Every structure is written in C-alpha cells, then in structure tokens.
C-alpha positions in Angstrom: -38.9 16.0 74.1 -42.1 17.8 73.9 -43.7 19.1 71.0 -41.0 17.3 68.8 -42.6 14.9 66.1 -39.8 12.1 64.9 -40.3 10.0 61.9 -39.1 6.2 62.2 -36.5 5.2 59.1 -35.0 2.4 58.1 -31.0 3.7 56.3 -28.3 1.2 55.1 -30.0 -1.7 57.0 -30.7 -0.1 60.0 -34.1 1.4 61.7 -33.2 4.7 63.0 -35.2 8.0 64.0 -34.6 11.7 62.5 -36.5 14.7 63.1 -39.4 15.6 61.2 -38.0 19.3 60.4 -34.8 17.7 58.9 -37.1 16.1 55.9 -39.2 16.4 53.7 -42.4 13.8 52.4 -41.5 13.9 48.8 -43.5 10.5 46.3 -42.7 10.3 42.7 -44.7 11.7 40.2 -44.9 10.6 36.6 -45.2 12.5 33.0 -45.1 12.3 29.6 -41.6 11.6 28.3 -39.8 14.0 27.2 -36.3 15.3 26.3 -33.9 17.0 28.7 -30.8 18.7 27.5 -27.6 19.1 30.5 -27.0 22.9 31.1 -23.4 21.8 32.2 -21.6 18.9 33.0 -23.2 16.9 35.9 -23.7 13.2 37.5 -25.8 10.4 37.7 -26.0 9.8 41.6 -27.2 6.1 42.5 -30.2 7.7 44.5 -31.6 11.2 45.0 -30.1 13.3 47.2 -26.4 15.2 47.0 -25.2 12.7 49.8 -25.7 9.8 47.4 -23.0 7.7 45.9 -21.8 9.3 41.8 -21.7 6.3 39.4 -20.9 8.3 35.9 -20.8 12.0 34.6 -23.3 13.4 31.9 -21.2 15.6 29.4 -22.8 18.9 28.1 -25.6 19.0 25.9 -26.5 15.5 26.6 -30.2 14.4 25.9 -31.8 12.2 28.3 -35.7 11.2 27.9 -37.2 11.8 31.4 -40.4 11.0 32.6 -40.1 10.4 36.4 -39.5 13.1 38.8 -39.4 13.1 43.1 -38.5 15.9 45.1 -35.9 18.0 42.8 -34.5 14.8 41.2 -35.2 13.0 37.8 -35.0 9.4 38.0 -33.4 8.8 34.6 -31.5 5.6 32.4 -28.1 7.1 30.9 -25.6 4.7 29.0 -28.0 1.8 30.2 -27.2 2.8 34.1 -30.3 3.7 36.1 -29.6 6.1 39.0 -30.5 9.9 39.5 -29.9 13.4 38.3 -30.6 17.0 39.5 -33.0 18.7 38.1 -31.4 22.2 37.9 -28.9 20.6 36.0 -31.6 20.2 32.8 -34.1 22.1 30.8 -36.5 20.6 28.1 -34.4 20.2 25.1 -35.7 22.0 22.2 -36.9 20.1 19.1 -33.9 18.4 17.7 -33.0 19.5 14.2 -30.8 17.2 11.8 -28.1 18.7 9.3 -26.5 16.8 6.4 -22.5 17.1 6.5 -21.2 15.7 4.0 -19.6 12.2 4.5 -17.1 13.5 7.1 -14.3 11.3 8.7 -13.9 11.4 13.3 -12.3 8.7 15.0 -13.8 7.4 18.3 -12.0 8.8 21.2 -13.1 6.2 23.7 -16.2 2.6 23.5 -18.7 4.3 22.4 -22.2 3.6 22.1 -24.2 3.0 18.8 -27.7 4.3 19.5 -30.5 3.8 17.8 -31.3 7.3 17.6 -29.7 10.7 19.2 -30.4 10.4 22.6 -28.9 8.5 25.7 -31.4 7.1 26.8 -32.0 5.6 23.4 -31.8 1.7 22.7 -28.1 0.7 22.2 -27.3 -0.9 19.0 -23.4 -1.7 19.5 -20.5 -0.8 20.9 -17.9 0.9 18.8 -14.3 0.4 19.6 -11.8 3.6 20.5 -9.5 4.6 17.7 -12.5 3.4 14.9 -12.7 5.9 12.1 -16.4 6.5 11.2 -18.1 8.4 8.3 -20.7 10.8 10.0 -23.4 11.7 7.5 -25.9 14.0 9.6 -25.5 16.1 12.6 -28.2 16.9 15.4 -28.6 19.8 16.8 -28.1 18.4 20.3 -24.5 16.9 19.2 -25.0 13.5 18.2 -23.6 12.3 14.6 -25.4 9.5 11.9 -23.1 6.8 11.4 -22.6 3.1 10.0 -21.0 0.2 12.0 -20.6 -3.3 11.1 -24.1 -3.4 9.2 -25.5 -1.3 11.7 -26.8 2.6 11.5 -27.8 4.7 14.1 -26.6 7.3 16.4 -23.1 8.4 18.7 -22.3 11.4 20.7 -20.1 13.6 19.7 -18.7 14.2 23.2 -16.8 10.8 22.9 -15.5 11.2 18.7 -13.0 14.0 17.1 -12.8 15.0 13.4 -9.9 13.9 11.2 -8.3 13.1 8.0 -7.8 9.8 6.9 -6.5 7.9 3.8 -9.1 4.8 5.6 -11.3 3.6 2.8 -13.3 1.8 5.4 -14.8 -0.5 2.9 -13.3 -3.7 1.0 -9.3 -3.6 1.3 -9.7 -5.6 -2.1 -7.1 -2.8 -4.4 -3.8 -1.8 -4.7 -3.4 0.0 -1.4 -3.4 -2.9 0.4 -1.3 -5.6 -1.7 1.9 -6.7 -0.2 4.4 -4.9 -1.8 7.1 -7.6 -2.0 5.1 -9.6 -4.7 5.9 -9.4 -7.9 3.8 -8.0 -10.7 2.9 -9.0 -14.4 3.1 -5.4 -15.5 5.2 -4.6 -18.5 7.5 -1.7 -19.5 4.9 -1.1 -22.3 2.1 -0.7 -20.0 4.3 1.8 -18.0 5.3 3.9 -20.8 1.9 4.2 -22.3 0.2 5.4 -19.4 3.0 7.8 -19.3 3.1 9.4 -22.7 -0.8 9.6 -22.2 -0.1 12.2 -19.5 2.8 14.1 -20.5 2.1 16.9 -23.4 3.8 17.1 -26.1 6.8 18.9 -26.2 7.0 18.8 -22.5 10.3 17.3 -21.1 9.2 14.4 -18.9 12.3 12.5 -17.3 10.2 9.2 -17.0 9.6 9.5 -20.8 10.2 5.8 -22.3 11.8 4.3 -18.7 9.0 1.7 -18.1 11.7 -1.0 -18.3 14.0 0.6 -15.5 11.6 -0.2 -13.2 10.8 -4.0 -13.8 14.4 -4.6 -13.5 14.7 -3.1 -10.1 11.7 -4.5 -8.9 12.8 -7.7 -10.0 16.4 -7.3 -8.9 15.2 -6.4 -5.3 11.8 -8.0 -4.7 9.8 -4.7 -4.9 6.6 -4.7 -7.2 7.7 -3.1 -10.3 3.9 -1.2 -10.3 4.1 -0.3 -7.6 7.5 2.0 -8.2 6.5 2.9 -11.2 3.3 4.4 -9.6 5.2 5.9 -6.5 7.7 7.9 -9.7 4.9 8.9 -11.4 3.1 10.4 -8.2 6.1 11.9 -6.4 6.9 13.2 -9.9 4.1 14.5 -12.0 4.6 12.2 -14.6 8.6 13.3 -14.6 8.1 16.6 -14.8 8.6 18.2 -11.5 11.1 21.1 -10.7 13.1 17.9 -8.3 13.1 15.2 -11.0 14.4 17.1 -13.9 17.0 19.1 -11.7 18.4 16.0 -10.0 17.2 12.9 -11.3 15.5 12.1 -8.2 11.7 11.2 -9.4 11.0 10.1 -5.5 11.3 13.8 -3.8 13.8 11.5 -2.0 15.5 13.2 1.1 13.1 16.5 0.6 11.7 18.2 3.7 8.7 20.3 3.3 10.6 23.5 4.5 12.9 23.3 1.8 11.9 20.4 -0.6 14.4 21.1 -3.2 18.0 22.0 -1.7 17.1 19.3 0.9 16.7 16.4 -2.2 19.0 14.0 -3.0 21.1 14.5 -6.2 21.3 11.7 -8.5 23.5 10.8 -11.3 21.1 9.2 -13.6 17.0 8.1 -13.1 18.4 4.1 -13.4 20.5 4.6 -10.3 17.4 6.8 -8.6 15.1 3.7 -9.5 17.6 1.2 -8.0 18.4 3.0 -5.1 14.6 4.0 -4.2 13.9 0.3 -4.5 16.7 -0.8 -2.7 15.9 1.6 0.1 12.3 0.6 0.3 12.9 -3.2 0.8 15.3 -2.6 3.5 13.5 0.1 5.5 9.1 0.2 4.8 9.1 -3.1 3.5 11.4 -4.9 6.4 9.5 -6.2 9.5 12.7 -5.8 11.0 12.8 -2.6 10.1 11.8 0.6 12.9 9.7 2.2 9.5 7.9 -1.3 8.6 4.2 -0.7 9.5 3.0 -3.4 6.7 3.9 -4.1 3.8 1.4 -2.1 1.6 0.9 1.5 1.0 -1.5 1.8 3.7 -3.0 5.2 5.0 -2.6 7.0 7.7 -4.7 9.0 9.9 -4.3 12.8 11.4 -6.4 15.3 13.5 -7.5 18.5 12.2 -4.1 19.9 13.5 -1.8 17.5 11.3 -0.7 15.2 14.3 -0.9 11.4 12.9 -3.4 9.0 15.1 -0.9 6.2 15.1 -3.6 3.5 16.0 -5.1 4.5 13.2 -2.2 4.9 10.6 -1.4 1.8 8.9 1.5 0.6 6.2 3.8 2.9 4.1 1.8 5.7 4.6 2.5 5.3 8.4 5.8 7.5 7.7 6.1 8.0 4.3 4.3 10.9 3.4 2.7 13.5 5.6 -0.6 13.6 3.2 -2.6 10.9 4.6 -4.5 10.0 1.0 -0.9 9.2 -0.2 -1.1 5.5 -0.2 -5.3 5.9 -2.3 -3.1 8.1 -4.8 -0.4 5.7 -5.3 -2.7 2.8 -5.9 -5.0 4.6 -8.3 -2.1 4.7 -10.5 -1.4 1.3 -10.4 -5.2 0.6 -11.4 -4.8 2.9 -14.4 -1.8 1.5 -15.5 -3.1 -2.6 -15.1 -6.1 -3.3 -12.9 -6.2 -4.8 -10.1 -6.3 -8.5 -10.2 -7.4 -10.1 -6.8 -7.2 -13.5 -8.3 -3.6 -12.9 -9.1 -2.6 -10.9 -5.8 -4.1 -13.8 -3.6 -1.8 -16.4 -5.1 1.3 -14.6 -5.4 4.3 -15.0 -3.0 6.6 -12.3 -1.4 9.8 -12.3 -1.9 11.3 -11.6 1.9 14.9 -11.3 0.9 16.1 -8.1 2.4 19.3 -6.0 0.9 21.3 -4.2 2.9 20.9 -0.9 2.9 22.2 1.6 0.2 25.4 4.1 1.0 24.2 7.3 0.1 24.8 8.1 -3.5 27.4 10.8 -4.4 25.8 13.6 -4.9 25.7 17.5 -4.0 24.6 20.8 -4.8 27.1 23.4 -5.6 26.4 27.1 -5.2 27.4 30.1 -6.7 30.9 31.8 -5.4 28.8 34.6 -3.4 25.8 33.2 -1.8 26.6 35.6 2.0 24.5 33.7 4.5 24.5 34.2 8.1 24.4 32.1 11.2 20.4 32.0 13.6 22.1 29.7 16.2 25.2 27.6 17.0 26.9 25.7 14.2 30.3 23.7 14.7 32.7 23.8 11.9 35.1 20.4 10.6 38.0 20.6 9.0 36.5 17.7 6.7 33.3 16.4 5.4 32.8 13.6 7.6 35.1 14.3 10.4 34.0 13.6 14.2 36.7 16.5 16.2 35.3 20.0 15.6 37.6 22.9 14.6 35.4 25.2 16.6 31.9 26.6 16.9 30.4 30.0 15.6 27.5 32.1 17.3 24.2 33.3 16.0 25.3 36.2 14.1 28.0 35.2 11.8 28.4 35.5 8.2 29.6 33.0 5.7 29.4 32.5 2.1 27.7 29.3 1.6 29.4 27.0 -0.8 27.9 23.8 -1.4 25.2 21.1 0.1 25.5 17.2 -0.2 23.5 13.9 0.1 24.6 13.3 3.3 23.5 16.8 4.1 26.6 18.2 5.2 27.3 21.8 4.2 30.2 23.3 3.5 31.1 27.3 3.5 33.6 29.9 3.9 34.7 32.3 6.9 36.8 35.0 6.4 38.4 32.8 3.6 38.8 29.8 5.6 36.3 26.0 4.1 35.0 24.3 6.6 32.2 21.2 6.7 29.3 21.3 8.8 26.4 19.2 9.6 24.6 21.1 12.3 22.3 23.1 10.0 18.8 20.6 9.6 17.4 21.5 6.7 14.0 20.3 8.1 14.2 23.6 10.2 16.8 25.3 8.2 15.8 28.7 9.8 16.6 28.1 13.2 20.2 28.0 12.6 21.3 29.9 9.0 19.6 32.7 6.6 20.9 32.6 3.4 19.9 36.4 1.7 20.8 36.2 -2.1 20.6 32.6 -3.3 18.3 31.7 -6.6 17.8 29.2 -8.4 15.6 29.1 -11.9 12.3 27.7 -11.9 12.1 27.5 -16.1 14.8 28.0 -18.7 15.4 31.8 -18.9 17.0 34.2 -20.5 19.9 36.5 -18.7 20.0 39.8 -20.0 21.5 43.2 -20.2 19.1 45.2 -19.4 15.8 45.0 -17.0 13.8 44.7 -20.4 12.6 42.3 -23.0 14.8 43.6 -26.1 16.1 41.2 -29.2 19.5 42.2 -28.4 20.1 42.6 -24.7 20.3 38.5 -24.0 23.8 37.4 -23.0 23.2 34.2 -21.9 20.3 31.3 -21.3 20.3 29.4 -18.4 18.2 26.4 -18.0 15.8 25.0 -15.0 17.2 24.5 -11.8 20.2 27.0 -12.3 21.8 28.1 -9.0 22.2 32.0 -9.3 23.7 34.9 -7.3 21.7 38.0 -6.8 23.3 41.1 -6.2 22.5 42.8 -2.8 22.8 46.3 -1.9 24.5 48.3 0.5 21.7 48.0 2.9 21.4 43.9 2.2 17.9 44.4 0.0 18.6 42.4 -3.0 19.1 44.5 -5.8 16.0 44.9 -8.4 14.9 47.4 -10.9 12.5 50.6 -10.6 9.6 48.2 -11.3 10.7 45.4 -8.6 10.6 42.8 -11.4 14.0 42.1 -12.3 16.8 40.6 -10.2 20.5 41.6 -11.0 22.5 38.7 -10.7 26.3 38.2 -10.7 27.9 35.2 -12.9 30.7 33.6 -11.8 33.1 36.2 -14.1 31.9 39.0 -12.0 30.1 40.4 -14.7 26.0 41.1 -14.3 22.4 40.5 -15.7 19.1 40.8 -15.4 16.5 37.8 -14.9 12.7 38.3 -14.2 11.9 37.9 -11.0 8.9 35.9 -12.0 11.7 32.7 -12.7 13.6 33.0 -9.9 13.0 30.9 -6.7 14.6 32.2 -3.5 16.3 29.2 -1.5 16.8 29.4 2.1 16.1 32.5 2.5 
C-alpha cells in the first residue's frame, strides 16, 4: 500500500507485520527506586498491555518499590512474582509512619508472607500459615503490621489479617492451661480452703468456705483433676459469693444462659451434689474423646473476631464450647497456680484416668414462683398435661395471658391458664423473649426488709426476706408496676394476699 509504513514483529513465535500508526515505540526507562501505592485494587500482568495475562490481584493501598517504566506501565516485583502494572493505578507513596498499637492480636486469613519491611517487594522472611494468631506491636500508615513468627520479626500486609480476641498464650504451653484434666492433682483440702479463706472478707457469706475436701473426693471418684474442679468453682462463683451459688448451691453457673442467668441455672440440693454432678458431667462430655464437646482434655482457649464469633480452627480445649469468654481457660489456670504452683515434672509423668462414667441424670430441683406472676406469650407455645409428656394437649398463640408457676432443672415450665394447669418445654430460656414476657416477677438481690410503707422507719418492718427470694410485684390497672411517688419502692403482694413495700434497689426483675 503506497505511503504506508509497516513494521515486522515477532509475536507468539511468529514473524508478522503491523501498521506503523497502530503502534508506538517505547523503551524501558530506569529511575531511583521509589515507593508507589495502589489507588485501588489492580492486577499484576505478565507483560505490558491490556491484552496481557493477569497474574494476580494487588489490593488497594499496597506499597511497592518501583524503578522501571515502559510507556504507561511499571515493571515491578510483587509477592515474588515479576510482572507489569498500569502506572495510572499508582501514586507516589507518602513517607510511611509507624504507630505502636500495644500488642494487639490478629489472625491470618490466608497464607501470608512475613517480609523484612513494610512493602510487597521487601525480602521474604517466612510464610505464615492461615488461621495463625499473631501479636502485632506496630502498624504502618500504609497498612502493614509488625509481628513475630517462628523466631523471625518483620511486617505483614493488613489485607490478610483481622483483629481477634483470644486466650491463646502464643508462647510456652507449660502451664495449668494445657495439662490433661484427667490427671490427679496432689492438692490438699487445706490448700484449697486456705486460698478461699484468703479471698473472702470476714463476715461475708460464701458457700465455698471449708469445702475443699469435696473437690478432692469428687476428683478421686470420677478421675478429674481436683485442683481444676476447685479453681473452676472459684472462678464461676466469685469464691462462692455469687447469687447463683448462694441461691441455688450452684458453684459453676451450670445451666445458665446470658439472657437469664439466675432462672435458667440449675438448682441443687447441696454443694456436694453440685460438685459431684459437675465432675461427672465434665468427665463424660468435655473430657471424653467420643463426645461432640471434646476439643482436647485441657482448659485451652477460644479465639473470636470482633463481632464475638468463634474462629473454630483457632480455638481449643474446654474453652472451645464451655464459656463465651476467650480467656476462660487462662483465668481458671491462674487460680490453680495461686493454690498450688505448677510442677511441670509432676504433670509430665502423671497418667490420665480414661474411664468415662455415664452422664449424670438431671438433678431434681426447680424454681417455684409466687402465685400471682402474670405473663403473656409472644410466640406459639405447646401445652402438655404433665411434665415430660410427648402428646400435647393444645397450642396457644402469641398474646395469650397466663400465670407463671414453676421452672424445673430440665427446662419444663409450669403455667396456669384460666385456672387450668399445664406444662411446656417450648420456652427456650436462652432466647425467652421470643416466646414470653413476664410482667411482675421480682427477685431480691440481698437480705431485705419488707415494710408496711414506702419509707425506712424502725416500726414499719413486716418481714425480712432472704436474698434470692422470688416476689410478686403489684400491677396497676394499666399494667405498669406499682411504685411509690419517688419511684424508689415496689409494692409487693405476699402469698396470703397482704401487701408490703421493698426498696427497688434490692429487686431484680426477671424474664421481663
């Protein structure tokens, strides 16, 4: 063609020709290595040009050291891969600043490169596996974090980590947090009792006082570490002073739910029954390799994201399921250490008791409420003639009024509708607000005087109620709770129909 210039080229191993107006001549230029930052997520290409193969994605705010350019493309090295990036997707990076973040924990969301410094072209030190918990001590302004892993310290991209809460010590496991809880402990009842006594103020009631032998006996009986049992009880009950322990002989908060901790928890006839029940229950579940709750026969830890969702691959031991607090295992181990310092040599030799008892039957016990506790259904509830029945009598819909009578340890609830008594297991206490709302059930939070008027005088005391006594708060005709004009006293109806007043500061409303 007259007047046209064609270039001979080699493309994909073939000698071909292209029109001169369709191409531009470019050559590589080099310059002083400079940090550039991605303006948005972009790609690393096999060669320069949009038709080239994409090798990998580069996240936004990634800093890369660049020293070569051809046309509108930079030649770079990213994650140890050589390639090309569009110059339009990059800008010169400002001076990187480093901020201390006071040992914050993160977890890797994929395999992650630990690099010598805070850019993707920095020398690689080691590859960190996915779901590995790390402690970051510093954060850079270009979103890199300083961490240590496997004896090496460097920087990781913040794109591939997320902040977590964890009880993982990330150091030595030579502590009570990781002993086999099926091994015996040399702890004595006296050592347990002395520790409890040193943490209970004189004159303050604790149902743990002098009970050390119960833990030694239960540990021997079921093959569970007695020191662990004592520390677990101490932790859950606040040294035997919690409302649940005092009101229900329940040192472990067993059966409790966050939504309604006191009412949901089991009621035991004695402290001994409670300790033996827990020892047997723990051995047959959390310490039983055949049980679904088993994730290691040790206290362990859990790891949760900032929305409190457990990260399963980074959670271990009893703490996987037993408690919502990711530091639960650490806290119990700390009590164990204070009672009897850890002896690694002893536990290296101690042999676990692997005999698995059958699960204990649900202990007989219930919460009986005053006769005039009014409630209303918020969802459908199935009714049965007797506790444990399988053939329901009928179902009631949302908006049905009833009287709440009793809750048993196996989570059956007794109620009355129009003078007829029924039982139901449709009310789930971990989410009770979906199925019922109770209008006037109160519980005393301490020993309190019931008075004939809403004032404190020496002559108006009708009765004295113990802590954790259920009471019926009088309802006004409009359904509100009856209080005095200062809104500091509740009017209470007794079983015989008589009335009295209790300071609202001593009343906890339940299931409202």
